[in-house]
C-alpha positions in Angstrom: 70.1 138.9 68.4 73.2 137.4 69.9 76.7 138.6 69.4 77.9 135.5 67.7 75.4 136.5 64.7 77.2 139.8 64.7 80.5 137.7 64.9 79.3 135.3 62.1 78.7 138.6 59.8 81.8 139.7 59.7 83.9 138.2 56.4 87.5 136.6 57.6 90.3 137.2 54.6 93.0 134.7 55.3 96.6 135.7 54.6 95.1 139.2 53.6 99.0 139.6 54.2 101.0 136.6 55.2 99.6 135.2 58.7 96.9 138.2 58.9 92.9 137.4 59.2 91.6 140.6 57.9 88.3 141.2 59.5 85.9 142.7 57.0 83.1 144.8 58.2 81.5 145.5 54.8 79.2 142.4 55.0 78.2 143.2 58.6 76.6 146.7 57.2 75.4 145.4 54.2 73.3 143.4 56.2 70.4 145.9 57.5 69.5 143.7 60.5 72.9 143.2 61.8 74.0 146.9 61.3 70.6 148.0 63.0 71.7 145.7 66.0 75.1 147.0 66.3 74.0 150.6 66.6 71.3 149.1 69.0 73.8 147.6 71.2 75.8 150.8 71.2 72.5 153.2 71.6 71.7 150.9 74.7 74.8 151.4 76.4 75.1 155.0 76.0 71.9 156.5 76.0 71.8 157.2 79.7 75.4 158.6 80.4 74.8 162.1 79.2 77.2 162.2 76.2 77.8 165.3 74.5 79.7 164.0 71.4 80.8 160.5 69.7 84.2 161.1 68.0 85.3 158.5 65.4 88.4 157.1 63.7 89.0 157.5 59.9 87.3 156.1 58.1 85.5 152.8 58.9 84.9 154.3 62.4 82.9 157.2 60.7 80.1 154.5 59.7 79.3 153.3 63.1 80.1 156.8 64.8 77.9 159.0 62.6 74.9 156.3 63.2 75.3 156.2 66.7 75.6 160.2 67.1 72.4 160.3 65.0 70.9 157.7 67.2 71.6 159.5 70.7 70.7 163.1 69.3 74.4 164.2 69.7 77.3 165.7 67.6 79.6 163.8 65.5 83.2 164.4 65.6 85.5 163.1 63.1 89.0 162.1 63.9 91.4 162.2 60.3 94.7 161.5 59.2 97.0 164.5 58.9 96.2 167.1 56.3 92.0 165.9 55.7 90.6 168.7 57.9 89.8 172.0 56.2 89.8 174.2 59.1 92.8 174.8 62.3 93.3 171.5 63.9 95.5 170.0 66.6 97.4 166.7 66.2 98.8 163.4 67.9 101.2 161.7 66.3 101.8 157.7 67.1 104.2 155.1 66.1 103.6 152.4 63.3 105.4 149.2 62.7 107.7 151.2 60.1 107.7 154.7 61.0 104.7 157.1 62.4 101.5 158.7 61.3 98.9 161.4 62.8 95.7 162.0 63.3 93.9 165.4 63.7 91.0 167.2 64.6 89.3 170.7 64.4 90.4 172.9 67.4 86.8 173.9 68.0 85.5 170.2 67.5 84.1 170.0 70.7 82.4 173.4 70.0 84.2 175.3 73.3 82.4 172.9 75.7 84.7 172.3 78.5 84.9 168.8 79.8 82.9 167.5 77.2 82.1 164.1 77.6 82.7 161.7 74.3 82.7 158.4 73.4 85.3 157.3 71.0 84.2 154.8 68.4 86.1 152.5 65.4 85.3 149.4 63.5 88.0 147.4 65.3 90.8 147.5 68.0 94.2 145.7 67.3 97.5 147.4 68.8 95.8 150.3 70.0 98.0 153.2 68.3 95.6 155.2 66.6 93.1 154.7 69.2 95.2 155.9 71.8 96.4 158.7 69.7 92.9 159.6 69.5 92.3 159.4 73.0 95.1 161.9 73.9 93.9 164.0 71.1 90.3 164.4 72.5 92.1 165.2 76.0 94.3 167.8 74.5 90.9 169.6 73.0 89.6 169.9 76.5 87.1 167.1 76.8 87.0 163.9 78.4 86.9 160.1 76.7 84.7 158.7 78.8 85.0 155.2 76.7 86.5 153.7 73.5 84.0 151.5 71.8 84.7 148.7 69.3 82.9 146.5 67.0 85.7 144.2 67.1 88.3 143.5 69.8 91.5 141.6 68.1 92.7 140.0 71.7 96.3 139.2 72.3 97.6 142.2 70.2 97.4 144.5 73.4 95.3 147.4 72.3 92.5 146.9 74.9 95.6 147.3 77.7 97.0 150.2 76.3 93.8 152.0 76.5 92.9 151.1 79.9 95.3 153.5 81.5 93.3 156.3 79.6 89.5 155.0 79.5 87.2 152.4 79.6 87.2 149.9 76.6 84.1 147.9 75.3 84.0 146.0 72.4 80.9 143.6 70.8 82.9 140.9 69.2 86.3 139.2 70.1 88.7 137.3 68.1 91.9 136.4 68.8 94.4 138.5 66.9 96.6 137.9 64.0 
């Protein structure tokens, strides 16, 4: 399967907000062949990198991250919005267009493994605020984010460039961002 088939499986919802095209992954994950191909691409990329964990951003990142962690036979670490995790957490704030938000992970998410090798997964990168906060959170917990991976990269919104000073970035398909 080629990347074009993956891109074609993602529904575009025009004017979701004025001038914004929403990239809906439910059509991708509802297609078993395409969903398996996405996980296969990610597994092939990471299977020989001796990773310790896959971390994923709430909520759509959990779909890809947990499937990839299972395929690789390694642990999965959820990164959630503030107040959603039940145990003691560490957090990282990030700015939004109008205000701030915060992500958290459990203080023992990496099971006290020093310098754990982690790949961060989410469905999409746009401006990169949540992903950057998540990378900083992983580092604050004593782990190393070796790469941030996304199914979709919205080019032109500067998300990828914001992350490159902290880690490598990989995406499967790209669209011009809006």
